[in-house]
PAMARRO-341511 format. One record per residue (C-alpha): residue number from 1; x, y, z; residue in three letters. Coordinates in steps of 0.25 Angstrom, whole numbers, plus 2048, in hexadecimal, padded with zeros to 3 digits. Layout:
resi/X/Y/Z/resn
NUM/X/Y/Z/ALA
...
//
This chain:
resi/X/Y/Z/resn
1/7D1/804/7C9/MET
2/7DD/80E/7CC/SER
3/7D9/81C/7CE/ALA
4/7DB/824/7C1/PRO
5/7E7/82C/7BF/LEU
6/7E3/83B/7BF/ARG
7/7EC/847/7BE/PRO
8/7EC/84E/7CC/ARG
9/7F7/856/7D3/PRO
10/7FF/84E/7DC/ALA
11/7FD/850/7EB/ALA
12/809/856/7F2/GLN
13/80E/84F/7FE/LEU
14/814/85C/803/GLY
15/823/860/803/PRO
16/82E/856/804/ALA
17/832/852/812/ALA
18/83F/858/817/PRO
19/84A/84F/812/ARG
20/852/849/81D/ASP
21/859/83E/815/SER
22/85D/83A/807/ALA
23/85F/82C/801/VAL
24/86C/82B/808/THR
25/866/82F/816/GLY
26/86F/83C/817/ALA
27/867/849/81A/PRO
28/863/850/80E/THR
29/858/858/807/SER
30/85A/851/7FA/ARG
31/84D/84C/7F3/LEU
32/84D/83D/7EE/LEU
33/84E/83A/7DF/THR
34/843/82F/7DD/VAL
35/83F/825/7D2/GLY
36/832/81D/7D3/VAL
37/831/80F/7CD/VAL
38/822/80C/7CB/GLY
39/817/816/7C7/ALA
40/80C/80E/7CD/GLY
41/803/814/7D8/ARG
42/80D/814/7E3/VAL
43/81A/818/7DB/GLY
44/814/824/7D4/ALA
45/80D/82A/7E0/VAL
46/819/828/7E9/LEU
47/822/82E/7DE/GLY
48/819/83A/7DE/ALA
49/819/83B/7ED/ALA
50/828/83B/7ED/LEU
51/828/846/7E3/ALA
52/81E/84E/7EA/ALA
53/828/84D/7F7/ALA
54/833/853/7EF/GLY
55/83B/847/7EA/HIS
56/83F/846/7DB/ARG
57/838/83B/7D4/VAL
58/840/83A/7C8/VAL
59/83B/82D/7C1/ALA
60/830/823/7C1/VAL
61/82D/816/7BA/ALA
62/81F/812/7B6/GLY
63/81B/80D/7A8/ASN
64/80C/80A/7A8/SER
65/802/814/7A3/GLY
66/7FC/815/7B1/THR
67/80A/818/7B7/SER
68/80C/823/7AC/ARG
69/7FF/829/7B0/ALA
70/802/828/7BE/ARG
71/810/82E/7BD/LEU
72/80A/83A/7B4/ALA
73/801/83D/7C0/LEU
74/80B/83B/7CC/LEU
75/819/83D/7C6/LEU
76/817/844/7B9/PRO
77/825/84A/7B8/GLU
78/82D/83E/7BC/VAL
79/833/836/7B0/PRO
80/82E/828/7AE/ARG
81/83A/81F/7AB/THR
82/83E/810/7AC/PRO
83/83F/809/7B9/VAL
84/84E/809/7B9/THR
85/84F/817/7B5/SER
86/846/81B/7C1/VAL
87/84F/813/7CA/ALA
88/85C/81A/7C5/ARG
89/856/828/7C6/ALA
90/851/826/7D4/ALA
91/85E/82B/7DA/ALA
92/858/82A/7E9/ASP
93/84B/823/7E9/LEU
94/845/818/7E0/LEU
95/837/815/7E4/LEU
96/832/808/7DE/ILE
97/823/806/7DE/ALA
98/81F/7FA/7D7/VAL
99/817/7EE/7DA/PRO
100/81C/7E5/7E5/ASP
101/81F/7D9/7DD/ASP
102/826/7E1/7D2/ALA
103/82F/7E8/7DD/LEU
104/83A/7DE/7DE/ALA
105/83C/7DD/7CF/GLY
106/83D/7EC/7CD/VAL
107/847/7EE/7D8/ILE
108/850/7E2/7D3/ALA
109/84F/7E7/7C5/ASP
110/853/7F5/7C9/LEU
111/85F/7F0/7D1/ALA
112/863/7E7/7C5/ASP
113/863/7F2/7BB/ARG
114/86C/7FB/7C4/GLY
115/861/805/7C5/ALA
116/862/807/7D5/LEU
117/86E/80D/7DC/HIS
118/874/80E/7EA/PRO
119/86D/817/7F3/GLY
120/861/818/7EB/GLN
121/854/815/7F4/VAL
122/84C/80B/7ED/VAL
123/83E/80B/7F3/ALA
124/832/803/7F0/HIS
125/823/805/7F4/THR
126/81F/7F6/7F6/SER
127/818/7F3/803/GLY
128/81B/7E4/801/ALA
129/82A/7E6/800/HIS
130/835/7EB/809/GLY
131/844/7EC/806/LEU
132/847/7DE/801/ALA
133/841/7E1/7F4/VAL
134/84B/7EC/7F2/LEU
135/857/7E3/7F4/ALA
136/85C/7E5/7E6/PRO
137/85C/7F4/7E7/ALA
138/863/7F3/7F5/ALA
139/86E/7EA/7EF/ALA
140/872/7F5/7E5/VAL
141/873/800/7F0/GLY
142/865/806/7F0/ALA
143/85D/808/7FC/ARG
144/850/800/7FE/PRO
145/843/806/803/LEU
146/835/800/804/ALA
147/82B/80C/804/LEU
148/81C/808/804/HIS
149/811/812/805/PRO
150/805/80C/80C/ALA
151/7FA/812/803/MET
152/7F2/80E/7F7/THR
153/7F5/816/7EA/PHE
154/7ED/81A/7DE/THR
155/7F9/81F/7D7/GLY
156/7F3/82D/7D5/THR
157/7F6/83B/7DB/PRO
158/7EB/838/7E5/ASP
159/7F5/82F/7EC/ASP
160/7FE/83A/7F0/LEU
161/7F6/840/7FC/PRO
162/7F4/832/801/ARG
163/802/830/803/LEU
164/802/83A/80F/VAL
165/803/833/81C/GLY
166/803/824/817/ILE
167/80D/81A/81C/SER
168/819/814/814/TYR
169/81E/806/818/GLY
170/82D/808/817/VAL
171/838/7FE/818/THR
172/846/804/817/ALA
173/854/801/81C/PRO
174/857/809/829/ALA
175/860/813/821/ASP
176/855/816/817/LEU
177/84A/819/821/ARG
178/84C/828/822/PRO
179/84A/829/813/LEU
180/83E/820/813/ALA
181/838/828/81E/ALA
182/83B/835/816/ARG
183/835/82F/809/LEU
184/828/82B/810/VAL
185/827/839/817/THR
186/829/83F/809/ASP
187/81D/837/804/LEU
188/815/83C/80F/GLY
189/814/82E/816/GLY
190/819/827/823/VAL
191/823/81C/823/PRO
192/81F/80E/829/GLU
193/82C/806/82B/TRP
194/829/7F8/827/VAL
195/834/7ED/829/ALA
196/838/7E5/81D/GLU
197/832/7D8/823/ALA
198/825/7DF/825/ASP
199/822/7E4/817/ARG
200/819/7D9/813/PRO
201/811/7DA/81F/LEU
202/810/7E9/81E/TYR
203/80C/7E8/80F/HIS
204/802/7DD/813/ALA
205/7FB/7E6/81D/ALA
206/7FA/7F1/813/LEU
207/7F4/7E8/808/ALA
208/7EB/7E1/812/HIS
209/7E5/7EE/816/GLY
210/7E5/7F6/80A/ALA
211/7E4/7ED/7FE/ASN
212/7DA/7E3/805/HIS
213/7D2/7EF/80A/LEU
214/7CF/7F2/7FB/VAL
215/7CB/7E4/7F9/THR
216/7C2/7E3/805/LEU
217/7BB/7F0/801/VAL
218/7B9/7EC/7F3/ASN
219/7B3/7DE/7F8/GLU
220/7AA/7E6/801/ALA
221/7A6/7EF/7F6/THR
222/7A3/7E3/7ED/ASP
223/79A/7DC/7F8/ARG
224/792/7E8/7FA/LEU
225/78F/7E9/7EB/ARG
226/78B/7DA/7EC/ASP
227/782/7DF/7F7/ALA
228/77B/7E9/7EE/GLY
229/782/7F5/7F3/VAL
230/784/7FF/7E7/ALA
231/78F/808/7ED/ARG
232/797/7FF/7F7/PRO
233/7A2/809/7F8/GLU
234/798/813/7FF/LYS
235/795/808/809/VAL
236/7A3/804/80C/LEU
237/7AA/812/80C/ALA
238/7A6/817/819/PRO
239/7A6/809/820/LEU
240/7B4/806/81B/LEU
241/7BA/813/81E/ARG
242/7B5/812/82C/ALA
243/7BA/804/82D/ALA
244/7C8/808/829/LEU
245/7C9/814/832/GLU
246/7C4/80C/83E/ASN
247/7CE/800/83B/ALA
248/7DA/809/83A/LEU
249/7D5/811/846/ARG
250/7D0/805/84F/LEU
251/7D6/7F8/84A/GLY
252/7CE/7EC/84D/ASP
253/7C5/7F4/855/ASP
254/7BF/7F9/848/ALA
255/7BA/7EB/845/LEU
256/7AB/7EB/843/THR
257/7A1/7E1/83C/GLY
258/79C/7D3/83D/PRO
259/7AA/7CC/83E/VAL
260/7AE/7D5/84A/SER
261/7A1/7D2/851/ARG
262/7A1/7C3/84E/GLY
263/794/7C3/846/ASP
264/796/7B6/840/ALA
265/788/7B5/839/GLY
266/78A/7C2/832/THR
267/798/7BE/82D/VAL
268/792/7B0/828/GLU
269/787/7B8/820/ARG
270/792/7C1/81A/HIS
271/79A/7B4/816/LEU
272/78E/7AD/810/ALA
273/78A/7B9/808/ARG
274/798/7BC/803/LEU
275/799/7AD/7FF/ALA
276/78D/7AE/7F6/ALA
277/790/7BC/7F0/THR
278/79F/7BE/7F0/ALA
279/7A6/7B1/7F4/PRO
280/7B3/7B7/7F1/GLU
281/7B2/7C1/7FC/SER
282/7B0/7B6/807/VAL
283/7BF/7B2/809/PRO
284/7C2/7C1/80C/ALA
285/7B6/7C3/815/TYR
286/7BA/7B7/81D/LEU
287/7C9/7BA/81E/ALA
288/7C6/7C8/823/LEU
289/7BA/7C4/82C/ALA
290/7C3/7BA/833/ARG
291/7CE/7C4/835/ARG
292/7C4/7CE/83A/THR
293/7BF/7C4/844/ALA
294/7CE/7C1/849/ASP
295/7D0/7D0/84A/ARG
296/7C3/7D3/851/ALA
297/7C6/7C7/85B/ILE
298/7D4/7CC/85E/ALA
299/7D0/7DA/860/ALA
300/7C5/7D6/86A/GLY
301/7B9/7DA/861/ARG
302/7B4/7CC/85F/LEU
303/7B4/7C2/86A/ARG
304/7BA/7B4/866/PRO
305/7AD/7AD/86B/VAL
306/7A5/7B7/862/ASP
307/7AE/7B5/857/ALA
308/7AC/7A6/856/GLN
309/79F/7A5/84D/PRO
310/7A5/7AF/844/LEU
311/7B2/7A8/843/LEU
312/7AA/79B/840/GLY
313/7A3/7A2/834/VAL
314/7B0/7A7/82F/LEU
315/7B7/799/830/ALA
316/7AB/792/82B/GLY
317/7AA/79A/81E/THR
318/7B9/79A/81C/SER
319/7B8/78A/81C/ARG
320/7AC/78B/812/GLU
321/7B4/795/809/VAL
322/7C0/78C/809/ALA
323/7B8/780/806/ALA
//
């Protein structure tokens, strides 16, 4: 369930950074006139962050009840207008924060309606897409920019302080890089330059790490409940925090547990009980156990000869599940 939208003062990101370039690339101290299409969790928060940095957010599009409530908290003084009106009002920067699969249609429609103009920066916040999806905007003279915050959002003022220090996956033409770097700095972040061809891999890595982590934690929570643990979050919280910190600091040297030790019997008992209690969890356990074994072997933490019984258990169970 999404976090409730509660009135709260927006966190300040500090004064705007010194302006070393405008949309044209010429030295100037001019602030940008910005429009935001999409008042979801990302668009509303980034719009508020740009406003906190001193830019003029002049229009925003968002029609659902949730979007209206979100805008009332984060951008209460910004007019809510139709998408084409937002695009026309965004003299310098149009920020498009819509779902990945809707992005191409929104951009093509704005270009077809003549809502975009030469020199305007049209930026999207999708991690999966790069500049190719912005081709209709570039065709009418707009300047394309992919600007993806590597963060999960709630769509509340609580997100604003979390922006400080995060990375943004940025894909930009060479002449637009100074402006892209400036925008990321204004948002309190750090740019990571991602090549156009690498956008799917970049996004897959983030989704694999963050989205699948949520699934993994909830799977572990459910299995603890199955085992009779009344408050599984209390059991998991210190363990998972330590595991995450160790993994980020030590890499594969942080591996522990029965797979990294080659304890085939323990893993076999895990799989048997999972098959009886929660068979839907068996394929994910198998896939992760096999990948963990591969990494433990490659890192020298598990000798190949010691891994053979374990790999046999995993392969045998895989065949049984497939059958």
